[in-house]
N, C-alpha and C positions, 0 to 999 in steps of 0.2 A: 501463704502470701503475707507480706508485711504491709498491713493496712496503712501505717503511717507513711512509708516510703511511696506507696502507690496513690497517695492522696493527690487529686488533680491540682495543678499549680494555681488555679484561680482562687483556691481556698486559703492561700497564703496571704497574710495581712499585707496590704500595700500593692497587691496585684489586681485581683478582680477579673471578671470575664473578659472585658475589652482588652486590657493590657496582657492578659494570658494569651490572647490570639497572636499578638506580635511575637511573644516568646516562642510559641509553637511554630509559627511560620518561619522566623528568622534563625532560631537556634535549635529547634526540635525539642524544646523543653516543655513537657506535658505534665510531669509529676514532680513531687518533692525530690524523688530519687534523681531524676534528670538534672535538677538544679544543683543538688549536692555534688554531682559528678561533672558539673561544668566548672573546670578548674581554672584558677588564675594562671596566666602564662608568665607573670613576673611579679616581683615585690619591690616596694620602695621603702627604704628605711626613713620613716618620718621623724626620726630623732635627730637627723643630720641636715645641715644647710649647705648649699653651694653658693658661690658668688656669681654675679652677672657675667663677669669676665670668663668664667668657666663654661657657660652654657653652650656656646657653639661647638665645643669639643666633646660634649657628653653623649649626644645622640640618644637620649633617653629622658624619662621624666626626672624633674629636679625640683628642689624646694629652695626658695630664696626668701630673704626678708629685707625690707627697706621702706621707702616712702613714695607716694604718688606726688609728683610735682606739677603735673599739668593734665587737664582733661579736655578732649575735643570730640565733636560729633560731626560726621560727614555723611550727607545724603547719598545713598546708593540705590537708585530705582525707588521702589516703594519702601525699602528698608533704610536704615541708617547704620553706619559703622561707628562704634564707640572706641576711642583710643585713649589710653591713660599712660603717660610717661612715668616709668617707675625707676627709682634710683637707689643703688646701695653705694658702699664706699669704693667699689671697683668700676662702676660704670652705669649705663642707662639702657633700658630696653622698653619697647612698647608692649603694653597689655592690650589685646584687641578682642572686641566682641562684635560678631557680624549679625547677631540676633539678640533681641531682648534689651536693647539700649534703653528703652523707656523705663524699665523697672530696675536695671542695674545702675544707671547713672546717679540716681538720688542716693544710692548706698555708698558711693565713693567719696572720700574726704581727702582733700589736699593736705599734706603734712602729717597725716596719721600713719603710724607704722603698721604694716601688714605682713602677713605670711602668705606667700604665693606658691602655688603648686601647679606645674604643667610641663609641657614639652616645647622647647624653643624651636621655632621654624624660621626659615628665611623667606621674606616677602619683599619683592623688588630687590633692593640692595641692602636692606636692613633686617636685623633679627627681631622677632616678636614672639610673644606667647599667646596663642589664640585660646579664648574661652578658659582662662585659668580658674582654678579654685582660689578664692581669696577670703581671708579671715583676718580680722583685726588681731594684731599680735597679743594684745592683753587678754583676748578671749580664748587663745589657744590653750587647750588642755595639755598639761605636762605629761602626756602619755608616751612612753617609749614603746614603739611597736613597728611592725611591718605592715604596710598597706598593700593588699592584693590588687593586681591590675588584671582586668578581664578583657577579652576581645569583645569589641562592640562594633557598631556601624552607625552611619548617619541616621538611618531609618530608626534604629533602636534608640539612639540618643534623643530623637525628636519625641519619643514616647516615654522619656524619662529613664531609659535603660542605657545610659552611658556606663563606662566602667564603674563610676561611683554609684550609679543607680543599681547596677547588678550587685555590687558589693553590699549595698544596704539591705536588699531583700535576702541575699544569701546569708549574711550575718544573722539576720532575724530568724532564718530557718535553722542555722547551725546551733543557735542557742536553745532550740527546742529538742535536740536529738538525744540528750542524755537518757540512757536506758532504752532507746528505741532502735538501735542499730545492732542486729545480731552479728556475731563473729562468724566468718566463713573460712578461716584457716585453723588447722589444728594447733593446740597449745604447744606441742612439741616443735612445730615449725616456727612459731613465734619466738620460742625460747632459743632455738638453734641459730636463728638469724637476727636476734635482738630487735624484733619488730614490735612496734606499738600496736594497740588494738585498732580494729577498723573504725570504731566509733571515735576514738581519740584522733586518729589520722584525718577523718573527715571534718572534725571540728577545727583542728589546728591548721589544716591547709587553707581554710577560709578565714580563720581568726588567729593568726600566729602572733606570738609575743617576741620571738627572736629568730635569727637565722638557723640555729641548730634545730629548733622544733619544726621549721619548714622542711629542712632536710630529712628529718625522721618521718614526717608525714608523707612526703613525696616518695621516699624509699619504700615505705610500707605499701602505698597504693600502686606503685610501679610493680613491685614484686607480685602483688595479688593479681594484677592484670596479666603479667607475663606467665605466672604460674598456671593460671587456668587456660591460657592459650596453649602452652606446651602440654599440659595434661590432656586437653582436648585432642591435640595432634596425636599424642601417643595412644590415647584411647581409641581413636578412629583407626589407627594403624593396627592396634591389637584386635579390634573387632573384625577388620578386613582380613587379617591373617587367619583368624579362627574360622571365618565363613568361607573364604575363597581358596579353593584348591588350585594348585598349579601343576603343570607337567613336570615330571621328574626326568631329568636328563642323566641317565645312569652312566652312559659311556662318554668318554672324552671324544671318541669317534675317529674314524680313519681320515675324514676330511681335515679335522683340526690337526691331527698328528702329522699327516703328510705335509700340510702347509707349514707347520711350525718347524718340522725337521729339515725340509728341503727347499722351501720357497720363501721363507721369511726374509724380507729385503734388508733388514738390519737387526742387530741384537736389541731386544726389548730393554727399556730402562727398568730399574727396580720398581718404580712407581707403576708402570704398565703391568708388570708381573703381579704386583700386590693387588691391583684392581681385578685382574683376571681370576685370581684366587678367591676374591670376595664374590665375584659373579658365579664362579663354579660352585662355591658353597651354597649360594642361593638356589641353584638348580637342583640341589640334592635334598632340599628340605621338604618338598611336597607342597610348599606354599607358593603363591604367585609372587614372582620377583617384581619389585617396584624400586628401581635404583636410579639415582641421579649421578651421572658421570660429568664432573666438571674439570676442565683443564684449560690451560692457557693456549693461545694461538700457537699451532705447530707442535703441540705436546704429544701428538700421536693418538688422538681419540679415534680417528677413522680405523686405524689398524686394530685397536681394541674392539671396536664395534664389529669389524669383520670376523675376528677370532670368536667373538661372542655368537655371531650368527652361524659360524661353522660348528660350534657346539650343538646348536639346534638341528642343523642339517645332518650331522653325524648320528643323531638320535631319531631320524626319520621325520623331522618336521620341516616346514617352510619358514623362511624369514622375510621380514619386510623392513625397509629403511625409508622413512618419510622425512623430506626436507621442505623448508618453507618456500623456496624459489626454484624455478627451472634451472637457473645457472648452477645453484648448489647441488640440485639433484643430478644434473648432467656431470658435474665434477666428481661426485661420489661414484656414479656409474663408471666413468672413465678410470678412476683410481682403482676401484674394486675389480673391474674387468682386467686391468693391468696386473694387479696382485695375483689374480687367479688364472692368468693366461696359460700356465702349464698344468692346470687342473681341470678335471671334468665336472665343473659346476655350472649350471645354467642360470645366468643372471640376466634379468630384463629390466627395461626402463619404461615407466608409464607416467607421462606428464600431459598437460593440456594440449601440447603441440603435436602429440602423436596422432597420426591420421586415423580416421574411423575404421578403415579396412584393416589397419595394423592392430588396432585395439582389440578387435574381435579375436584375432589369433592369440594375443596376450592373455585375454580373459579365459580362453579355452585351455591354454597350456597351464595357466594358474590353477584352474579348477580341477584339471586331471592330474596335477602334481608334477608335471614336467618342469615347471619353473620352480627353482629352489630359493632364489633370492629375488625379490621384486623391490626395485628402487623407484621412488617417485615423489610427487608433490601431493597437494590436496586431492588429486585424481584418485589416490588410493582409497579415499574415504567413500567413494560412490558405491551405492548399493549393488551395482552390477559387478563390482570387483569382489570375487568370491575365491577363497583359498580352499584347497583340499584339507590342509592340516597346518594352520598357522601356529607356530610355537614360540617365536620370539619377534618382538617389534622394537626397532631402534628409531627414536625420534630425535632429529638433530635440530639445534637452535630452538629448543622446545618452548621457550617463552613466547615465540611467535604464533603458537597454536592455542586456540581456546580449549578449555577443558572439555566442552561438549564435542568438539571435533575429534579430540583424542579418544573420547569414549567410543566413537564409531569404530575405530580400529580395534579397540579393546574387545569389542563384541563380535569380531569376525571369526570366532571359534567357540564351540560349545564350552570347553574349558578355556578360560581367557589365556592369551599368550603372555609370556613373560615380557616385561617392559623395561627397556633401558633408555632413559632420556639423557641427551647430551647438551651441554652448552659450552661455547668457547668464550663466554663472558664470565670470567671468574666472579664468584659470589662471596662476599664476606661471610665469615663463619656464622655470625649472628643472624644474617638473612637466611642462609641455608637452613639453619636450625628452625627458623620460624616459618618461612614460606614453604619449605620442603620438609617440615618436621615429620610428615607421614611417609616420607621416602627414606631409603638408606642412601647415604651420600658417599660416593667415592671421588677421590681427588688425584689427578695426575699432576704432581707438583714439581716435575723436572722435565727438561727438554732433552731430546735425543742428542747424543754426543756429536760434536762437530759443528753445531749450529752457532754461528757468530752473533754476538749481540748487535742490535741495530743502533747506530748512532743517530740521535735525534737533535735537531737544531730548531730554534725559534727565530724567524726572520721577519722584519717589517718590509713594507713596500719599497723603501729606499734601497733595500738590498736586492731588488729584482734582477738587475744586470749581473750581479755576483752569482745569483742562483742560476741564471741562464748559462753563465760560463761554466759553472760546476756541472750542469746537465750535459753540456757539449763535450766536456772532458770524459764523462762516464760513457756517453754514447760512442765516442771515438774508440773507447776500450771494448766496445761490443755489447755494452749493457743497454737495458731498456728502462723507461721512466713512466710512472703513473702520475697524472695530475688530476686531483679530485676536487670537484666543486660541491658545495652543500646543496641539499634539496629539502626545502621546507614545504610541506603540503599546502600550507595556506597561501603560498605565493609561487606556484609552479611556473607561471609565465615569466615572473621576474627572474627566477632561478635559471630558466631555460635561456633567457637573454644573457645572464651572467656567463653561463656555460658557453654560449655561442661567441660572445665577446672574447672570452678567454681562448677559445679555439682559434679565432682569427688572429689574436695577438701571438699565440704560439706558432701558428702557421707562418706569420711574417718573420718571427725570430728564428725559426727553424725551417727554412725554405727547401723546396725540391731543387735539385734531385738528391741532395745529400741527406735529407731527413724526410721521413714519412710519418704522418700523424693519423691515428684512429680516433674516432669519437663514439661514445656510447652513452645513451641517456634513456630514461623511462618512457619517453614518448615514441621511441622507435619501435617498429614491428619486430617480433621475436626473431625472425629469420635475418633481418638486417643487423640486429644486435649480435647475433651469433656469428655472422660473417665478419663483423669488425673485431669481435673477440678472437676469432680464429686467426685473423691476420696478425694480431699482436702476439698470440701464443706461438705462431710459427716464426716470428721474428721478421715478418714482412714490413711491420711498422715499428718505429723505435719509441714512439710516445703514445700513450693512451690517455686522452682527455675524457673524463667520465664524471657522472654523478655517483652517488653512493650505491648504485646497482652492483658495483664491484666489491662492496664491503665484505661479502663472503663468497666463497666458491670459485674464485679465480686463482689458479696456481701456475705462475710463470717463474720458474727458478732463475731465469736470466734477468728479471726485473730487479734492479738494485736501488732505485730511488722512488720514494713515495712523497709527492708534494701535495699538501692539503691546503687548498685555498680557503680564505676566511675561516681559519681553524677555530676562531673564537665562537663560531656558530655551531660547533659540534660538541657533544658531551664527551666525557673522558672515555667511556666504554666504546663509543664509535671511533674515536681517535685511535684507541688501542687496536681495535679490529682492523682498521684501515692500515695501520702500520704493519700489521701481521701479514699483509699481502706481499711484502718484500722480506728479504732475509731467508729465502727458501733455497738458495743455491750455495755454491762454495765461496762466492765472492762477498766482500764486505758490503753491507747495505746501509742506506741512509733514509731518514724521514725528515722532511723539512716542513715546519708549521708556519704558514704565512698568515699574518694578521695585520689589522690596522694598528695605528699608534695608540688610540684610546681604547683601553681595555678595562673591564670591570674587575673588581677584586677577585671574583670567582674565576673569570677567564684567565687572569694572571696565574692563579693557583693551578688551573688545569695545564697551562703551558709549562709551568715550572715542574709539575709532576711528570709530564711526558718526557721532558728533557732529562730529568733526574733518574728515572727508573724504567726498566722494561718488564718489571714484575707485575703481571696482571692482577694478582691478589692484592698487592699494595695499592695499585691504581683503583681497584674496586672499593677499597676501604676509604680512599679519598673521595671517590664518587659518592659513596653513601653519606659521608660527612657533608658534602656540598649540596647534594640534591635530595637526600632522604629516600626511604625505601619505596614510597609510592611511585616516584619518578623512575627509579631504576627498574622496578619489576613490572610496572604497567598494571592497568586495572584488571586484566585477565587473571593475573596471579594474585592480586591483593584485594580482590573484591570483598572477602570476608574479614579482612584485617582492618579493624577500626580502633586503633590505640588512642585512648583519651589522655594518657599521661606519660607512658613509657616512650622512649626514643631509641629505636634500634641502632642508630648511629652512635649513641653515647652510652647506652646501657648494656653493652655486650656482656659484662661480668654478671649482671643480674639475669640476663637471658640464660647464661650457662648454669647459674645456681638454680634458677627456677626449673630448668629442664632436668637437672640431676635429681632434684628433690621429687619432681613428678615421677621420674623413672623409678626412684627408690620406693615411693608409695605403691606404684603399680606392680613392682616385683614382689612386694610383700602381700599386697591385697589387690589382685588383678581386676576385681569387679567392685571394689570399694564397699565391701560388705561389713567390715569391722566397725563396731560402734564409734571408734574415734575418727573414722573417715566419713561418717554420715553427713556432716556439715559440708565436706568437700563434694560429696556425691550430689547433694542438693544444689549447690552452686553450679556444678558442672552441668546438671540437667538444664538449668536456666540458660547457660551459655550455648549448649548444643541444640536447644529447642529451635525448631523451624529452620535449621540450616541444612541445605542439601549435602549429602555425603558423597563428595567427589573423590574422597581419599583413595578409593580403590583404582582410580583411573589415572593417577599421577598427573 
């Protein structure tokens, strides 16, 4: 244990017990180490000056010089607001203090030249700089340097921990670290990647002299963070594989062979064939398979999942497929039953809607081995669901299931079943390597032949009649239309009203008897929802007005238009999923994104991306850039990921480099026993300590 780094923060000069409490409560800073790893999020070059005329366009901290020409004080309740008019050669701006007027006002001198540092904001109709740093210009030290900017809050600022206050104590600590920060990366690695030492990086990130040294410090600390994250993932996977045995599927099996040779609905793409070879190889190792299958909407993941399950059945095992919703489970059941209609394979469906008397029969047939493939929802997790010999589990839309839920399925056999998890949400490579670093990843990166690209358009409310006319032309040609409204949990009643208003407007624009409209939303009973779905699937209605319940699991080849209302309220991933509901038939398909006129910069980028490309992996990269990994993956998947400095959206190259070096070290020294790897092993022990090992459960 490093005594210096573990020193309680109250012992740092300028902190003390009372101020330490606010650091612990607001920032989780308890020790010297915590403070050193509370990094600046930006730097300001204090050797440069801006002009007042430039301030409204900067949107960041700036430094100006000039003179105060007027000072005024205005009572505001029990406080008073202090305003100083500040002028340079290009214009004038107000300096404003909402607190501390009593002791700040005597310090200000009209006509004296000052250096001002702060962030310009608009108040009323004029620009001002609230609570600026102010120093008489003749007292400014001629130091060239970068000032670090730290995240703070009003509560912290009131206790003296504004960005400047945090900078002060951090700099005081950084100046004490010489000779006290042990290295945790091998010399060979530092040399190969031209990285500075850990001690130097921690000093320079808080006390930099120029932009280049900031870059070197950040690169070193990012690499360290990503390296140990990747090493941990690979080590957990290595431990899991060494401890966990898996069923060996020696035979391809007659079920697979018969289906592949005689009942395959279409020729597999090269990507599908490649993935099946990877899965087949896993089945022969004697280790438990843990594989993530990712592919775009319509890439043929379900067919790969079926062929994977047929491998298991052909070797005397049962298979299970778990989906997050009844709609999706039902769709899988219908699709797989249709694929296997000419074969003697017993497939059953188990969801929450299955009646109690029917459940009993399903449970019995499952336990005695009659049922070969069981498809279902969370109902598969119940303790009463017992398999005779479960060999392979396929989990669809796996990000919707918690790790502990998946663990229940994993434990439904003495020797754990092989696991294939699927997602139709393409994941950027850097995310897949990090969030799923302990899984093997397969990608279906091509669509089956004959699928026509979907044309996507962005329209505003003013084009509503034009869109209605387009819908009528397509319906006249025998096509069908989806119209989807957003559903945000915080305001379900408002969304319900939006949906109903939309339904009424559509019913007026598309009246009986020439048009029929279905409606589906989350507040409907399951049987009513299914009735409306079936009407649309059978072609009895031409328009389906719905919330996002149809995001996954609805397959209507005749539907050629997807209209997404208030598209700015959807994320890119969801927009792409919804668009994937059309384009499933032989006809040309369209997606129309309806938005309001006023759009944020991010919303515009989402609309432009959707119009520009159908490539789910490109869309995922933009989504990662816009939202960051936490939003994309959700807390279920990213609970253990707490990156302090690395950014998965921007540091893809470092992620790859860190993973390759981690792999290289473990290939040479699987248990980190060589003397040169002792420092790595010690750091890894700290990283892995007290973390639950879910890596075996996918």
